[in-house]
C-alpha positions in Angstrom: -60.8 30.0 -105.3 -58.4 32.2 -107.2 -54.5 32.4 -107.2 -54.2 35.3 -104.8 -56.6 33.7 -102.3 -54.7 30.4 -102.7 -51.4 32.2 -101.9 -53.0 33.8 -98.8 -54.2 30.4 -97.6 -50.8 28.9 -98.3 -49.3 31.6 -96.1 -51.7 30.7 -93.2 -50.7 27.0 -93.7 -47.0 28.0 -93.4 -47.6 29.1 -89.8 -47.6 25.6 -88.2 -44.7 24.6 -90.4 -42.8 27.7 -89.2 -43.5 26.9 -85.6 -42.3 23.2 -85.9 -39.2 24.3 -87.7 -38.5 26.9 -85.1 -38.5 24.2 -82.3 -36.5 21.6 -84.2 -33.3 20.9 -82.3 -31.1 21.2 -85.3 -28.7 24.0 -86.4 -30.6 24.3 -89.7 -33.7 25.5 -87.9 -32.4 29.1 -87.9 -32.1 29.1 -91.7 -35.3 27.1 -92.3 -37.5 29.4 -90.2 -35.9 32.5 -91.9 -36.6 31.0 -95.3 -40.3 30.2 -94.4 -40.8 33.7 -93.1 -39.2 35.2 -96.2 -41.4 33.0 -98.4 -44.5 34.2 -96.5 -43.3 37.8 -97.1 -42.9 37.1 -100.8 -46.3 35.5 -101.1 -47.8 38.5 -99.3 -46.5 40.8 -101.9 -47.3 38.4 -104.8 -51.0 37.8 -103.8 -51.6 41.5 -103.6 -49.9 42.1 -106.9 -51.8 39.3 -108.6 -55.1 40.3 -107.1 -54.7 43.8 -108.6 -53.1 42.7 -111.9 -55.6 39.9 -112.6 -58.6 41.8 -111.2 -59.1 39.0 -108.7 -59.7 41.0 -105.6 -62.4 39.3 -103.5 -64.0 40.0 -100.1 -62.5 36.7 -98.8 -59.0 37.9 -99.9 -59.5 41.3 -98.4 -60.3 39.7 -95.1 -57.8 36.8 -95.1 -54.7 38.8 -96.4 -54.3 41.0 -93.3 -55.2 38.2 -91.0 -52.5 36.0 -92.5 -50.0 38.8 -92.3 -50.7 39.6 -88.7 -50.8 36.0 -87.6 -47.4 35.2 -89.2 -45.8 38.3 -87.7 -47.3 37.9 -84.3 -46.3 34.2 -84.2 -42.7 35.0 -85.3 -42.3 37.8 -82.8 -43.7 35.7 -80.0 -41.2 32.9 -80.8 -38.4 35.5 -81.1 -39.4 37.0 -77.7 -38.8 33.5 -76.2 -35.5 33.0 -78.1 -34.0 36.4 -77.2 -35.5 36.6 -73.7 -34.4 40.3 -73.3 -36.3 43.5 -72.7 -34.5 45.2 -75.6 -36.2 42.8 -78.0 -39.5 42.4 -76.2 -40.2 46.2 -76.1 -40.1 46.7 -79.9 -41.9 43.4 -80.5 -44.7 44.3 -78.2 -45.0 47.7 -79.9 -45.4 46.0 -83.3 -48.0 43.5 -82.0 -49.9 46.1 -80.0 -50.1 48.5 -83.0 -51.5 45.7 -85.1 -54.2 45.1 -82.6 -55.1 48.8 -82.3 -55.1 49.4 -86.1 -57.1 46.2 -86.8 -59.7 47.4 -84.3 -59.7 50.9 -85.8 -60.1 49.6 -89.3 -63.0 47.4 -88.3 -64.7 50.3 -86.5 -64.1 52.7 -89.4 -65.5 50.1 -91.8 -68.7 50.0 -89.7 -69.0 53.7 -90.2 -68.4 53.3 -93.9 -65.1 55.2 -93.7 -62.5 52.4 -94.1 -60.6 54.3 -96.8 -59.7 57.0 -94.3 -57.5 54.3 -92.6 -56.2 52.7 -95.7 -52.6 51.4 -95.8 -50.1 54.3 -96.1 -46.6 54.5 -97.6 -45.2 54.6 -94.0 -47.0 51.4 -93.3 -45.4 49.8 -96.3 -41.9 50.9 -95.3 -42.7 49.7 -91.7 -43.7 46.3 -93.1 -40.5 46.0 -95.2 -38.3 46.9 -92.2 -40.2 44.5 -90.0 -39.8 41.6 -92.5 -36.0 42.3 -92.9 -35.7 42.5 -89.1 -37.6 39.3 -88.4 -35.8 37.3 -91.2 -32.4 38.5 -89.8 -33.3 37.7 -86.2 -34.6 34.3 -87.2 -31.3 33.5 -88.9 -29.1 34.6 -86.1 -28.1 32.3 -83.2 -28.6 34.6 -80.2 -25.6 33.1 -78.5 -23.4 34.2 -81.4 -24.7 37.7 -82.2 -22.4 39.6 -84.6 -23.0 42.0 -87.4 -26.2 40.3 -88.6 -27.7 40.5 -85.1 -26.9 44.2 -84.8 -28.2 45.0 -88.3 -31.4 43.0 -87.7 -32.0 44.5 -84.3 -31.5 48.0 -85.8 -34.1 47.2 -88.4 -36.4 46.0 -85.6 -36.1 49.4 -83.9 -36.7 51.2 -87.2 -39.8 49.0 -87.6 -40.9 49.9 -84.1 -40.5 53.6 -84.6 -42.3 53.4 -88.0 -45.0 51.3 -86.3 -45.7 54.1 -83.8 -45.5 56.8 -86.5 -47.9 54.9 -88.8 -50.3 54.3 -85.9 -50.3 58.0 -85.1 -51.1 58.8 -88.8 -54.0 56.3 -88.7 -55.3 57.7 -85.4 -55.0 61.2 -86.7 -57.0 60.4 -89.8 -59.7 58.7 -87.8 -59.7 61.3 -85.0 -62.6 63.4 -86.3 -64.8 60.3 -86.3 -63.4 59.1 -82.9 -64.1 62.5 -81.4 -67.6 62.8 -82.9 -68.6 59.3 -81.7 -67.4 60.2 -78.2 -69.8 63.2 -78.1 -72.8 61.0 -78.8 
């Protein structure tokens, strides 16, 4: 067990804490869930940085890191869908979750072909992730009955994240298209 892998496991262990905090019937639950999600975002960056800096990349870390990220985001979005209970939030949330499923399956399939690098994380994917984290943290902090500037800014970031999500998915699918097309001909 190295530090990057420990941080990834810590992020996974934060998920049940996050869910419990979300449902606590206290006003501080909004801030607490936002802080836990932000902490998960920081540990995501930190574990990747340390794995590269310390030369501690492992197959376990390469597997667990994206799993931890996708679990935390999917759980947060599912909880927020319940909180906001509105199509204008559900649509971008479903786009983000759906894209994660499609790209995970695509990466797995490309890895079986030995071509995982053709669907490696792109710059657009990193910007999408940043917008997504900002949106989710903001939406977790906002009481939906109050709204206001934070709500508008956070929801705007959510739509930016949804657009970048679709864009990055198209980039990945375009990169994999020759292999997808060739496998269909077999």
